[in-house]
All heavy atoms as TSV, in Angstrom:
chain	resi	resn	atom	element	x	y	z
A	1	VAL	N	N	0.045	-4.757	10.333
A	1	VAL	CA	C	1.086	-3.806	10.643
A	1	VAL	C	C	1.615	-3.271	9.323
A	1	VAL	O	O	1.886	-4.040	8.405
A	1	VAL	CB	C	2.232	-4.472	11.439
A	1	VAL	CG1	C	3.372	-3.501	11.640
A	1	VAL	CG2	C	1.742	-4.999	12.756
A	2	VAL	N	N	1.757	-1.964	9.246
A	2	VAL	CA	C	2.302	-1.325	8.048
A	2	VAL	C	C	3.460	-0.440	8.472
A	2	VAL	O	O	3.314	0.398	9.364
A	2	VAL	CB	C	1.236	-0.468	7.323
A	2	VAL	CG1	C	1.849	0.250	6.136
A	2	VAL	CG2	C	0.064	-1.318	6.903
A	3	ILE	N	N	4.616	-0.643	7.847
A	3	ILE	CA	C	5.787	0.200	8.092
A	3	ILE	C	C	6.232	0.757	6.751
A	3	ILE	O	O	6.504	-0.003	5.819
A	3	ILE	CB	C	6.939	-0.604	8.731
A	3	ILE	CG1	C	6.479	-1.225	10.058
A	3	ILE	CG2	C	8.157	0.288	8.931
A	3	ILE	CD1	C	7.470	-2.203	10.639
A	4	ALA	N	N	6.274	2.086	6.650
A	4	ALA	CA	C	6.711	2.740	5.408
A	4	ALA	C	C	7.691	3.856	5.756
A	4	ALA	O	O	7.487	4.591	6.713
A	4	ALA	CB	C	5.515	3.317	4.660
A	5	TRP	N	N	8.752	3.933	4.978
A	5	TRP	CA	C	9.704	5.018	5.134
A	5	TRP	C	C	9.318	6.137	4.187
A	5	TRP	O	O	8.657	5.912	3.175
A	5	TRP	CB	C	11.106	4.548	4.770
A	5	TRP	CG	C	11.760	3.693	5.795
A	5	TRP	CD1	C	12.718	4.075	6.684
A	5	TRP	CD2	C	11.557	2.296	6.037
A	5	TRP	NE1	N	13.110	3.012	7.456
A	5	TRP	CE2	C	12.400	1.901	7.075
A	5	TRP	CE3	C	10.719	1.326	5.476
A	5	TRP	CZ2	C	12.454	0.606	7.563
A	5	TRP	CZ3	C	10.761	0.031	5.951
A	5	TRP	CH2	C	11.624	-0.308	6.982
A	6	ASP	N	N	9.783	7.334	4.473
A	6	ASP	CA	C	9.552	8.457	3.579
A	6	ASP	C	C	10.511	8.352	2.404
A	6	ASP	O	O	11.627	7.856	2.541
A	6	ASP	CB	C	9.769	9.771	4.326
A	6	ASP	CG	C	9.245	10.970	3.565
A	6	ASP	OD1	O	8.540	10.790	2.562
A	6	ASP	OD2	O	9.542	12.088	3.988
A	7	GLU	N	N	10.062	8.832	1.236
A	7	GLU	CA	C	10.909	8.757	0.052
A	7	GLU	C	C	12.092	9.708	0.164
A	7	GLU	O	O	12.086	10.635	0.951
A	7	GLU	CB	C	10.117	9.055	-1.224
A	7	GLU	CG	C	9.729	10.493	-1.409
A	7	GLU	CD	C	8.424	10.871	-0.719
A	7	GLU	OE1	O	7.787	10.036	-0.090
A	7	GLU	OE2	O	8.063	12.039	-0.813
A	8	SER	N	N	13.081	9.462	-0.650
A	8	SER	CA	C	14.274	10.297	-0.687
A	8	SER	C	C	14.304	11.063	-1.991
A	8	SER	O	O	14.143	10.481	-3.059
A	8	SER	CB	C	15.529	9.428	-0.578
A	8	SER	OG	O	16.669	10.203	-0.865
A	9	ASP	N	N	14.503	12.356	-1.926
A	9	ASP	CA	C	14.591	13.162	-3.135
A	9	ASP	C	C	15.957	13.032	-3.807
A	9	ASP	O	O	16.152	13.502	-4.907
A	9	ASP	CB	C	14.327	14.634	-2.821
A	9	ASP	CG	C	12.879	14.878	-2.440
A	9	ASP	OD1	O	12.014	14.103	-2.885
A	9	ASP	OD2	O	12.617	15.824	-1.694
A	10	THR	N	N	16.903	12.367	-3.131
A	10	THR	CA	C	18.251	12.268	-3.689
A	10	THR	C	C	18.548	10.910	-4.309
A	10	THR	O	O	19.510	10.776	-5.049
A	10	THR	CB	C	19.304	12.546	-2.595
A	10	THR	OG1	O	19.139	11.578	-1.545
A	10	THR	CG2	C	19.148	13.947	-2.039
A	11	LEU	N	N	17.738	9.901	-4.023
A	11	LEU	CA	C	17.989	8.575	-4.577
A	11	LEU	C	C	17.337	8.413	-5.939
A	11	LEU	O	O	16.225	8.892	-6.168
A	11	LEU	CB	C	17.452	7.487	-3.647
A	11	LEU	CG	C	18.137	7.359	-2.295
A	11	LEU	CD1	C	17.447	6.295	-1.450
A	11	LEU	CD2	C	19.600	6.999	-2.478
A	12	ARG	N	N	18.014	7.725	-6.819
A	12	ARG	CA	C	17.457	7.453	-8.141
A	12	ARG	C	C	16.210	6.584	-8.000
A	12	ARG	O	O	16.197	5.612	-7.271
A	12	ARG	CB	C	18.489	6.747	-8.992
A	12	ARG	CG	C	17.977	6.391	-10.349
A	12	ARG	CD	C	19.039	5.727	-11.126
A	12	ARG	NE	N	19.321	6.617	-12.242
A	12	ARG	CZ	C	20.146	6.341	-13.198
A	12	ARG	NH1	N	20.831	5.242	-13.167
A	12	ARG	NH2	N	20.323	7.181	-14.184
A	13	GLY	N	N	15.154	6.953	-8.680
A	13	GLY	CA	C	13.918	6.193	-8.609
A	13	GLY	C	C	13.011	6.616	-7.470
A	13	GLY	O	O	11.845	6.275	-7.452
A	14	ASN	N	N	13.554	7.357	-6.504
A	14	ASN	CA	C	12.762	7.877	-5.393
A	14	ASN	C	C	11.869	6.791	-4.790
A	14	ASN	O	O	10.684	6.973	-4.587
A	14	ASN	CB	C	11.928	9.065	-5.863
A	14	ASN	CG	C	11.527	9.958	-4.711
A	14	ASN	OD1	O	12.085	9.871	-3.627
A	14	ASN	ND2	N	10.561	10.814	-4.937
A	15	SER	N	N	12.430	5.611	-4.510
A	15	SER	CA	C	11.636	4.495	-3.994
A	15	SER	C	C	11.593	4.501	-2.474
A	15	SER	O	O	12.474	5.055	-1.816
A	15	SER	CB	C	12.205	3.166	-4.497
A	15	SER	OG	O	13.531	3.022	-4.050
A	16	ILE	N	N	10.535	3.873	-1.937
A	16	ILE	CA	C	10.372	3.789	-0.490
A	16	ILE	C	C	10.249	2.329	-0.077
A	16	ILE	O	O	9.586	1.544	-0.731
A	16	ILE	CB	C	9.135	4.567	0.014
A	16	ILE	CG1	C	7.844	3.990	-0.577
A	16	ILE	CG2	C	9.254	6.038	-0.279
A	16	ILE	CD1	C	6.580	4.462	0.070
A	17	PRO	N	N	10.896	1.940	1.019
A	17	PRO	CA	C	10.661	0.601	1.562
A	17	PRO	C	C	9.276	0.566	2.216
A	17	PRO	O	O	8.860	1.510	2.883
A	17	PRO	CB	C	11.755	0.438	2.619
A	17	PRO	CG	C	12.764	1.487	2.312
A	17	PRO	CD	C	12.007	2.606	1.684
A	18	LEU	N	N	8.554	-0.527	2.002
A	18	LEU	CA	C	7.226	-0.709	2.586
A	18	LEU	C	C	7.113	-2.151	3.047
A	18	LEU	O	O	7.386	-3.075	2.279
A	18	LEU	CB	C	6.137	-0.412	1.561
A	18	LEU	CG	C	4.705	-0.743	1.964
A	18	LEU	CD1	C	4.260	0.116	3.138
A	18	LEU	CD2	C	3.773	-0.572	0.783
A	19	ILE	N	N	6.738	-2.337	4.314
A	19	ILE	CA	C	6.535	-3.663	4.876
A	19	ILE	C	C	5.106	-3.736	5.388
A	19	ILE	O	O	4.674	-2.884	6.159
A	19	ILE	CB	C	7.523	-3.941	6.025
A	19	ILE	CG1	C	8.960	-3.871	5.519
A	19	ILE	CG2	C	7.226	-5.290	6.670
A	19	ILE	CD1	C	9.999	-3.887	6.613
A	20	MET	N	N	4.374	-4.765	4.933
A	20	MET	CA	C	3.011	-5.011	5.404
A	20	MET	C	C	2.971	-6.433	5.945
A	20	MET	O	O	3.388	-7.366	5.263
A	20	MET	CB	C	2.003	-4.839	4.277
A	20	MET	CG	C	1.953	-3.431	3.726
A	20	MET	SD	S	0.845	-3.262	2.320
A	20	MET	CE	C	-0.742	-3.334	3.140
A	21	VAL	N	N	2.467	-6.604	7.172
A	21	VAL	CA	C	2.401	-7.903	7.815
A	21	VAL	C	C	1.023	-8.072	8.424
A	21	VAL	O	O	0.496	-7.152	9.056
A	21	VAL	CB	C	3.468	-8.022	8.929
A	21	VAL	CG1	C	3.380	-9.365	9.626
A	21	VAL	CG2	C	4.858	-7.785	8.390
A	22	GLY	N	N	0.421	-9.230	8.234
A	22	GLY	CA	C	-0.873	-9.505	8.846
A	22	GLY	C	C	-1.457	-10.796	8.323
A	22	GLY	O	O	-0.961	-11.381	7.356
A	23	ALA	N	N	-2.525	-11.244	8.957
A	23	ALA	CA	C	-3.162	-12.507	8.605
A	23	ALA	C	C	-3.692	-12.513	7.172
A	23	ALA	O	O	-3.740	-13.554	6.536
A	23	ALA	CB	C	-4.284	-12.817	9.584
A	24	VAL	N	N	-4.107	-11.373	6.656
A	24	VAL	CA	C	-4.674	-11.311	5.304
A	24	VAL	C	C	-3.665	-10.834	4.258
A	24	VAL	O	O	-4.008	-10.672	3.100
A	24	VAL	CB	C	-5.939	-10.413	5.271
A	24	VAL	CG1	C	-7.038	-11.015	6.113
A	24	VAL	CG2	C	-5.622	-9.007	5.705
A	25	VAL	N	N	-2.424	-10.604	4.690
A	25	VAL	CA	C	-1.381	-10.145	3.762
A	25	VAL	C	C	-0.634	-11.349	3.210
A	25	VAL	O	O	-0.173	-12.208	3.954
A	25	VAL	CB	C	-0.403	-9.185	4.463
A	25	VAL	CG1	C	0.731	-8.783	3.526
A	25	VAL	CG2	C	-1.130	-7.958	4.977
A	26	LYS	N	N	-0.524	-11.401	1.890
A	26	LYS	CA	C	0.200	-12.470	1.196
A	26	LYS	C	C	1.689	-12.145	1.253
A	26	LYS	O	O	2.106	-11.081	0.802
A	26	LYS	CB	C	-0.295	-12.538	-0.247
A	26	LYS	CG	C	0.360	-13.557	-1.104
A	26	LYS	CD	C	-0.276	-13.634	-2.481
A	26	LYS	CE	C	-0.287	-12.289	-3.160
A	26	LYS	NZ	N	-0.762	-12.326	-4.531
A	27	PRO	N	N	2.521	-13.032	1.812
A	27	PRO	CA	C	3.954	-12.735	1.871
A	27	PRO	C	C	4.584	-12.758	0.483
A	27	PRO	O	O	4.138	-13.484	-0.398
A	27	PRO	CB	C	4.516	-13.856	2.747
A	27	PRO	CG	C	3.508	-14.931	2.746
A	27	PRO	CD	C	2.180	-14.311	2.406
A	28	GLY	N	N	5.592	-11.939	0.296
A	28	GLY	CA	C	6.310	-11.938	-0.968
A	28	GLY	C	C	6.736	-10.560	-1.395
A	28	GLY	O	O	6.631	-9.589	-0.655
A	29	VAL	N	N	7.221	-10.490	-2.615
A	29	VAL	CA	C	7.628	-9.238	-3.246
A	29	VAL	C	C	6.676	-9.026	-4.413
A	29	VAL	O	O	6.347	-9.959	-5.135
A	29	VAL	CB	C	9.090	-9.327	-3.735
A	29	VAL	CG1	C	9.487	-8.060	-4.460
A	29	VAL	CG2	C	10.017	-9.603	-2.568
A	30	TYR	N	N	6.250	-7.799	-4.628
A	30	TYR	CA	C	5.212	-7.508	-5.615
A	30	TYR	C	C	5.715	-6.529	-6.653
A	30	TYR	O	O	6.559	-5.680	-6.376
A	30	TYR	CB	C	3.978	-6.933	-4.917
A	30	TYR	CG	C	3.604	-7.737	-3.704
A	30	TYR	CD1	C	3.979	-7.334	-2.447
A	30	TYR	CD2	C	2.925	-8.941	-3.842
A	30	TYR	CE1	C	3.667	-8.092	-1.339
A	30	TYR	CE2	C	2.607	-9.704	-2.746
A	30	TYR	CZ	C	2.984	-9.278	-1.484
A	30	TYR	OH	O	2.684	-10.025	-0.395
A	31	SER	N	N	5.143	-6.600	-7.844
A	31	SER	CA	C	5.557	-5.722	-8.936
A	31	SER	C	C	4.718	-4.450	-9.003
A	31	SER	O	O	5.060	-3.515	-9.714
A	31	SER	CB	C	5.468	-6.468	-10.269
A	31	SER	OG	O	4.129	-6.868	-10.505
A	32	GLU	N	N	3.627	-4.405	-8.265
A	32	GLU	CA	C	2.726	-3.252	-8.301
A	32	GLU	C	C	3.420	-1.999	-7.760
A	32	GLU	O	O	4.056	-2.031	-6.711
A	32	GLU	CB	C	1.502	-3.582	-7.433
A	32	GLU	CG	C	0.344	-2.658	-7.613
A	32	GLU	CD	C	-0.889	-3.165	-6.865
A	32	GLU	OE1	O	-0.835	-4.189	-6.180
A	32	GLU	OE2	O	-1.910	-2.498	-6.996
A	33	LYS	N	N	3.340	-0.896	-8.499
A	33	LYS	CA	C	3.917	0.380	-8.060
A	33	LYS	C	C	3.112	0.909	-6.871
A	33	LYS	O	O	1.884	0.872	-6.876
A	33	LYS	CB	C	3.895	1.418	-9.183
A	33	LYS	CG	C	4.695	1.017	-10.392
A	33	LYS	CD	C	6.160	1.163	-10.119
A	33	LYS	CE	C	6.929	0.882	-11.391
A	33	LYS	NZ	N	8.312	0.712	-11.198
A	34	VAL	N	N	3.809	1.413	-5.856
A	34	VAL	CA	C	3.163	1.886	-4.637
A	34	VAL	C	C	3.711	3.258	-4.275
A	34	VAL	O	O	4.897	3.515	-4.432
A	34	VAL	CB	C	3.421	0.897	-3.477
A	34	VAL	CG1	C	2.846	1.413	-2.180
A	34	VAL	CG2	C	2.852	-0.473	-3.803
A	35	ASP	N	N	2.844	4.131	-3.806
A	35	ASP	CA	C	3.268	5.410	-3.239
A	35	ASP	C	C	2.423	5.673	-1.989
A	35	ASP	O	O	1.572	4.869	-1.618
A	35	ASP	CB	C	3.172	6.543	-4.260
A	35	ASP	CG	C	1.765	6.784	-4.780
A	35	ASP	OD1	O	0.781	6.447	-4.095
A	35	ASP	OD2	O	1.636	7.329	-5.891
A	36	HIS	N	N	2.683	6.802	-1.340
A	36	HIS	CA	C	1.974	7.109	-0.091
A	36	HIS	C	C	0.464	7.252	-0.310
A	36	HIS	O	O	-0.330	6.875	0.552
A	36	HIS	CB	C	2.535	8.395	0.533
A	36	HIS	CG	C	3.877	8.212	1.128
A	36	HIS	ND1	N	5.030	8.412	0.414
A	36	HIS	CD2	C	4.264	7.816	2.358
A	36	HIS	CE1	C	6.063	8.174	1.187
A	36	HIS	NE2	N	5.634	7.808	2.373
A	37	TYR	N	N	0.060	7.770	-1.445
A	37	TYR	CA	C	-1.369	7.944	-1.712
A	37	TYR	C	C	-2.064	6.594	-1.863
A	37	TYR	O	O	-3.165	6.393	-1.357
A	37	TYR	CB	C	-1.589	8.786	-2.968
A	37	TYR	CG	C	-1.034	10.170	-2.842
A	37	TYR	CD1	C	0.076	10.574	-3.577
A	37	TYR	CD2	C	-1.620	11.089	-1.971
A	37	TYR	CE1	C	0.596	11.841	-3.453
A	37	TYR	CE2	C	-1.099	12.371	-1.840
A	37	TYR	CZ	C	0.007	12.732	-2.579
A	37	TYR	OH	O	0.514	13.990	-2.446
A	38	ARG	N	N	-1.424	5.663	-2.555
A	38	ARG	CA	C	-2.013	4.328	-2.725
A	38	ARG	C	C	-2.044	3.575	-1.402
A	38	ARG	O	O	-2.976	2.820	-1.120
A	38	ARG	CB	C	-1.244	3.539	-3.775
A	38	ARG	CG	C	-1.452	4.143	-5.169
A	38	ARG	CD	C	-0.994	3.265	-6.263
A	38	ARG	NE	N	-1.844	2.057	-6.286
A	38	ARG	CZ	C	-1.462	0.936	-6.867
A	38	ARG	NH1	N	-0.288	0.842	-7.438
A	38	ARG	NH2	N	-2.259	-0.099	-6.871
A	39	LEU	N	N	-1.027	3.763	-0.579
A	39	LEU	CA	C	-1.029	3.149	0.748
A	39	LEU	C	C	-2.178	3.697	1.582
A	39	LEU	O	O	-2.919	2.941	2.214
A	39	LEU	CB	C	0.313	3.375	1.442
A	39	LEU	CG	C	0.415	2.862	2.879
A	39	LEU	CD1	C	0.098	1.382	2.963
A	39	LEU	CD2	C	1.789	3.175	3.446
A	40	LEU	N	N	-2.349	5.013	1.577
A	40	LEU	CA	C	-3.459	5.626	2.311
A	40	LEU	C	C	-4.789	5.105	1.796
A	40	LEU	O	O	-5.673	4.734	2.578
A	40	LEU	CB	C	-3.397	7.147	2.192
A	40	LEU	CG	C	-4.550	7.922	2.831
A	40	LEU	CD1	C	-4.669	7.610	4.324
A	40	LEU	CD2	C	-4.377	9.419	2.594
A	41	ARG	N	N	-4.957	5.036	0.481
A	41	ARG	CA	C	-6.208	4.539	-0.106
A	41	ARG	C	C	-6.477	3.090	0.315
A	41	ARG	O	O	-7.611	2.716	0.619
A	41	ARG	CB	C	-6.131	4.644	-1.628
A	41	ARG	CG	C	-7.292	4.031	-2.387
A	41	ARG	CD	C	-8.608	4.773	-2.095
A	41	ARG	NE	N	-9.705	4.164	-2.790
A	41	ARG	CZ	C	-10.249	4.643	-3.910
A	41	ARG	NH1	N	-9.778	5.749	-4.458
A	41	ARG	NH2	N	-11.260	4.029	-4.467
A	42	THR	N	N	-5.438	2.279	0.376
A	42	THR	CA	C	-5.582	0.886	0.783
A	42	THR	C	C	-6.083	0.783	2.219
A	42	THR	O	O	-6.995	0.015	2.515
A	42	THR	CB	C	-4.233	0.152	0.639
A	42	THR	OG1	O	-3.798	0.271	-0.721
A	42	THR	CG2	C	-4.326	-1.296	1.038
A	43	VAL	N	N	-5.504	1.556	3.113
A	43	VAL	CA	C	-5.927	1.553	4.519
A	43	VAL	C	C	-7.356	2.070	4.645
A	43	VAL	O	O	-8.175	1.497	5.381
A	43	VAL	CB	C	-4.948	2.375	5.382
A	43	VAL	CG1	C	-5.471	2.550	6.807
A	43	VAL	CG2	C	-3.565	1.724	5.391
A	44	GLU	N	N	-7.673	3.138	3.921
A	44	GLU	CA	C	-9.034	3.685	3.949
A	44	GLU	C	C	-10.055	2.649	3.488
A	44	GLU	O	O	-11.091	2.451	4.139
A	44	GLU	CB	C	-9.124	4.935	3.063
A	44	GLU	CG	C	-8.339	6.103	3.577
A	44	GLU	CD	C	-8.141	7.189	2.535
A	44	GLU	OE1	O	-8.275	6.930	1.315
A	44	GLU	OE2	O	-7.832	8.315	2.946
A	45	ASP	N	N	-9.774	1.979	2.377
A	45	ASP	CA	C	-10.700	0.969	1.855
A	45	ASP	C	C	-10.823	-0.221	2.802
A	45	ASP	O	O	-11.916	-0.737	3.014
A	45	ASP	CB	C	-10.251	0.487	0.475
A	45	ASP	CG	C	-10.499	1.510	-0.616
A	45	ASP	OD1	O	-11.036	2.600	-0.324
A	45	ASP	OD2	O	-10.146	1.213	-1.772
A	46	PHE	N	N	-9.713	-0.654	3.382
A	46	PHE	CA	C	-9.719	-1.803	4.283
A	46	PHE	C	C	-10.631	-1.549	5.483
A	46	PHE	O	O	-11.365	-2.432	5.918
A	46	PHE	CB	C	-8.294	-2.102	4.757
A	46	PHE	CG	C	-8.170	-3.361	5.558
A	46	PHE	CD1	C	-8.034	-4.580	4.923
A	46	PHE	CD2	C	-8.194	-3.332	6.939
A	46	PHE	CE1	C	-7.911	-5.758	5.652
A	46	PHE	CE2	C	-8.089	-4.504	7.676
A	46	PHE	CZ	C	-7.947	-5.714	7.035
A	47	TYR	N	N	-10.602	-0.332	6.015
A	47	TYR	CA	C	-11.402	0.008	7.190
A	47	TYR	C	C	-12.717	0.707	6.851
A	47	TYR	O	O	-13.446	1.126	7.755
A	47	TYR	CB	C	-10.588	0.871	8.161
A	47	TYR	CG	C	-9.514	0.065	8.859
A	47	TYR	CD1	C	-8.183	0.197	8.507
A	47	TYR	CD2	C	-9.843	-0.839	9.866
A	47	TYR	CE1	C	-7.199	-0.552	9.136
A	47	TYR	CE2	C	-8.869	-1.588	10.502
A	47	TYR	CZ	C	-7.557	-1.434	10.134
A	47	TYR	OH	O	-6.580	-2.180	10.751
A	48	GLY	N	N	-13.029	0.873	5.564
A	48	GLY	CA	C	-14.280	1.507	5.161
A	48	GLY	C	C	-14.333	2.991	5.485
A	48	GLY	O	O	-15.402	3.533	5.772
A	49	LEU	N	N	-13.193	3.653	5.424
A	49	LEU	CA	C	-13.106	5.077	5.739
A	49	LEU	C	C	-13.258	5.924	4.476
A	49	LEU	O	O	-12.962	5.456	3.373
A	49	LEU	CB	C	-11.745	5.380	6.381
A	49	LEU	CG	C	-11.446	4.640	7.685
A	49	LEU	CD1	C	-10.001	4.851	8.094
A	49	LEU	CD2	C	-12.403	5.095	8.776
A	50	PRO	N	N	-13.690	7.182	4.620
A	50	PRO	CA	C	-13.762	8.063	3.450
A	50	PRO	C	C	-12.349	8.374	2.937
A	50	PRO	O	O	-11.381	8.334	3.689
A	50	PRO	CB	C	-14.439	9.332	3.982
A	50	PRO	CG	C	-14.270	9.283	5.457
A	50	PRO	CD	C	-14.140	7.841	5.846
A	51	HIS	N	N	-12.255	8.671	1.650
A	51	HIS	CA	C	-10.959	8.964	1.032
A	51	HIS	C	C	-10.565	10.413	1.282
A	51	HIS	O	O	-11.362	11.321	1.056
A	51	HIS	CB	C	-11.021	8.672	-0.462
A	51	HIS	CG	C	-11.430	7.262	-0.733
A	51	HIS	ND1	N	-12.354	6.930	-1.683
A	51	HIS	CD2	C	-11.045	6.097	-0.165
A	51	HIS	CE1	C	-12.514	5.625	-1.698
A	51	HIS	NE2	N	-11.743	5.098	-0.779
A	52	LEU	N	N	-9.326	10.595	1.720
A	52	LEU	CA	C	-8.801	11.924	2.013
A	52	LEU	C	C	-7.960	12.441	0.857
A	52	LEU	O	O	-7.108	11.717	0.331
A	52	LEU	CB	C	-7.925	11.882	3.267
A	52	LEU	CG	C	-8.610	11.465	4.566
A	52	LEU	CD1	C	-7.578	11.289	5.666
A	52	LEU	CD2	C	-9.636	12.511	4.952
A	53	GLY	N	N	-8.190	13.679	0.463
A	53	GLY	CA	C	-7.347	14.335	-0.531
A	53	GLY	C	C	-7.142	13.525	-1.789
A	53	GLY	O	O	-8.071	12.957	-2.356
A	54	TYR	N	N	-5.882	13.423	-2.220
A	54	TYR	CA	C	-5.532	12.790	-3.488
A	54	TYR	C	C	-5.750	11.277	-3.483
A	54	TYR	O	O	-5.825	10.651	-4.541
A	54	TYR	CB	C	-4.078	13.115	-3.847
A	54	TYR	CG	C	-3.704	12.699	-5.242
A	54	TYR	CD1	C	-4.175	13.414	-6.341
A	54	TYR	CD2	C	-2.909	11.600	-5.471
A	54	TYR	CE1	C	-3.856	13.030	-7.632
A	54	TYR	CE2	C	-2.575	11.199	-6.752
A	54	TYR	CZ	C	-3.053	11.924	-7.825
A	54	TYR	OH	O	-2.743	11.536	-9.103
A	55	SER	N	N	-5.879	10.667	-2.306
A	55	SER	CA	C	-6.094	9.217	-2.270
A	55	SER	C	C	-7.395	8.823	-2.966
A	55	SER	O	O	-7.544	7.688	-3.410
A	55	SER	CB	C	-6.080	8.683	-0.837
A	55	SER	OG	O	-7.239	9.075	-0.137
A	56	ALA	N	N	-8.324	9.768	-3.102
A	56	ALA	CA	C	-9.582	9.493	-3.810
A	56	ALA	C	C	-9.347	9.295	-5.308
A	56	ALA	O	O	-10.198	8.728	-5.992
A	56	ALA	CB	C	-10.561	10.635	-3.592
A	57	ASN	N	N	-8.191	9.727	-5.821
A	57	ASN	CA	C	-7.898	9.662	-7.258
A	57	ASN	C	C	-6.994	8.507	-7.661
A	57	ASN	O	O	-6.594	8.425	-8.817
A	57	ASN	CB	C	-7.245	10.974	-7.714
A	57	ASN	CG	C	-8.130	12.161	-7.457
A	57	ASN	OD1	O	-9.341	12.085	-7.589
A	57	ASN	ND2	N	-7.534	13.266	-7.054
A	58	VAL	N	N	-6.618	7.653	-6.705
A	58	VAL	CA	C	-5.710	6.546	-7.017
A	58	VAL	C	C	-6.347	5.217	-6.621
A	58	VAL	O	O	-7.297	5.172	-5.844
A	58	VAL	CB	C	-4.350	6.712	-6.285
A	58	VAL	CG1	C	-3.638	7.980	-6.738
A	58	VAL	CG2	C	-4.528	6.701	-4.778
A	59	ALA	N	N	-5.801	4.139	-7.169
A	59	ALA	CA	C	-6.284	2.800	-6.846
A	59	ALA	C	C	-5.598	2.289	-5.580
A	59	ALA	O	O	-4.450	2.639	-5.307
A	59	ALA	CB	C	-5.984	1.847	-7.999
A	60	PRO	N	N	-6.286	1.452	-4.811
A	60	PRO	CA	C	-5.638	0.835	-3.653
A	60	PRO	C	C	-4.618	-0.210	-4.102
A	60	PRO	O	O	-4.631	-0.654	-5.249
A	60	PRO	CB	C	-6.791	0.177	-2.901
A	60	PRO	CG	C	-7.805	-0.110	-3.951
A	60	PRO	CD	C	-7.671	1.007	-4.962
A	61	ILE	N	N	-3.748	-0.622	-3.208
A	61	ILE	CA	C	-2.814	-1.706	-3.468
A	61	ILE	C	C	-3.625	-3.001	-3.444
A	61	ILE	O	O	-4.330	-3.278	-2.479
A	61	ILE	CB	C	-1.710	-1.741	-2.396
A	61	ILE	CG1	C	-0.981	-0.395	-2.331
A	61	ILE	CG2	C	-0.745	-2.885	-2.658
A	61	ILE	CD1	C	-0.111	-0.229	-1.107
A	62	LEU	N	N	-3.545	-3.793	-4.504
A	62	LEU	CA	C	-4.406	-4.972	-4.603
A	62	LEU	C	C	-3.676	-6.305	-4.513
A	62	LEU	O	O	-4.255	-7.293	-4.083
A	62	LEU	CB	C	-5.188	-4.922	-5.917
A	62	LEU	CG	C	-6.132	-3.733	-6.072
A	62	LEU	CD1	C	-6.726	-3.722	-7.462
A	62	LEU	CD2	C	-7.208	-3.780	-5.005
A	63	ASP	N	N	-2.419	-6.373	-4.925
A	63	ASP	CA	C	-1.769	-7.679	-5.037
A	63	ASP	C	C	-1.191	-8.217	-3.733
A	63	ASP	O	O	-0.543	-9.237	-3.728
A	63	ASP	CB	C	-0.712	-7.672	-6.138
A	63	ASP	CG	C	0.432	-6.728	-5.880
A	63	ASP	OD1	O	0.409	-6.006	-4.875
A	63	ASP	OD2	O	1.368	-6.707	-6.701
A	64	VAL	N	N	-1.427	-7.557	-2.609
A	64	VAL	CA	C	-0.863	-7.995	-1.339
A	64	VAL	C	C	-1.804	-8.872	-0.522
A	64	VAL	O	O	-1.407	-9.484	0.455
A	64	VAL	CB	C	-0.432	-6.798	-0.452
A	64	VAL	CG1	C	0.637	-5.985	-1.147
A	64	VAL	CG2	C	-1.602	-5.954	-0.052
A	65	TRP	N	N	-3.059	-8.968	-0.922
A	65	TRP	CA	C	-4.061	-9.668	-0.106
A	65	TRP	C	C	-4.145	-11.141	-0.442
A	65	TRP	O	O	-4.132	-11.528	-1.605
A	65	TRP	CB	C	-5.426	-9.027	-0.270
A	65	TRP	CG	C	-5.419	-7.567	-0.020
A	65	TRP	CD1	C	-5.761	-6.584	-0.903
A	65	TRP	CD2	C	-5.038	-6.893	1.179
A	65	TRP	NE1	N	-5.612	-5.354	-0.324
A	65	TRP	CE2	C	-5.162	-5.508	0.952
A	65	TRP	CE3	C	-4.593	-7.316	2.420
A	65	TRP	CZ2	C	-4.875	-4.548	1.921
A	65	TRP	CZ3	C	-4.294	-6.358	3.393
A	65	TRP	CH2	C	-4.443	-5.002	3.132
A	66	ARG	N	N	-4.277	-11.965	0.606
A	66	ARG	CA	C	-4.525	-13.398	0.423
A	66	ARG	C	C	-5.936	-13.562	-0.133
A	66	ARG	O	O	-6.839	-12.811	0.228
A	66	ARG	CB	C	-4.466	-14.151	1.738
A	66	ARG	CG	C	-3.101	-14.249	2.326
A	66	ARG	CD	C	-3.190	-15.103	3.593
A	66	ARG	NE	N	-1.957	-15.086	4.311
A	66	ARG	CZ	C	-1.009	-16.004	4.182
A	66	ARG	NH1	N	-1.173	-16.999	3.343
A	66	ARG	NH2	N	0.098	-15.928	4.876
A	67	ARG	N	N	-6.125	-14.544	-0.957
A	67	ARG	CA	C	-7.455	-14.845	-1.473
A	67	ARG	C	C	-8.223	-15.635	-0.439
A	67	ARG	O	O	-7.649	-16.501	0.225
A	67	ARG	CB	C	-7.355	-15.634	-2.756
A	67	ARG	CG	C	-6.664	-14.797	-3.800
A	67	ARG	CD	C	-6.845	-15.323	-5.133
A	67	ARG	NE	N	-6.185	-14.320	-5.991
A	67	ARG	CZ	C	-6.064	-14.425	-7.245
A	67	ARG	NH1	N	-6.536	-15.461	-7.842
A	67	ARG	NH2	N	-5.483	-13.485	-7.947
A	68	PRO	N	N	-9.511	-15.350	-0.290
A	68	PRO	CA	C	-10.304	-16.118	0.689
A	68	PRO	C	C	-10.301	-17.595	0.337
A	68	PRO	O	O	-10.319	-17.967	-0.841
A	68	PRO	CB	C	-11.709	-15.538	0.551
A	68	PRO	CG	C	-11.563	-14.275	-0.196
A	68	PRO	CD	C	-10.284	-14.348	-0.975
A	69	ALA	N	N	-10.296	-18.428	1.348
A	69	ALA	CA	C	-10.343	-19.882	1.128
A	69	ALA	C	C	-11.698	-20.268	0.569
A	69	ALA	O	O	-12.713	-19.698	0.933
A	69	ALA	CB	C	-10.075	-20.619	2.437
A	70	GLY	N	N	-11.703	-21.252	-0.305
A	70	GLY	CA	C	-12.980	-21.748	-0.804
A	70	GLY	C	C	-13.166	-21.584	-2.209
A	70	GLY	O	O	-13.082	-21.562	-3.220
């Protein structure tokens, strides 16, 4: 499950709340910078989908995934 709010042009830092929940998501708070393009790229990569628009030019979000056991 992914829940993201739209950014605010009036708030300092223009930050967005983002909540990701799932069996492969590592719980916690992360230092990695995230925007809508990186979120889209992450979903595209997770499902093996082609990259749309600017998401092809950014890296996916990496620090949220649990490491495989073993």
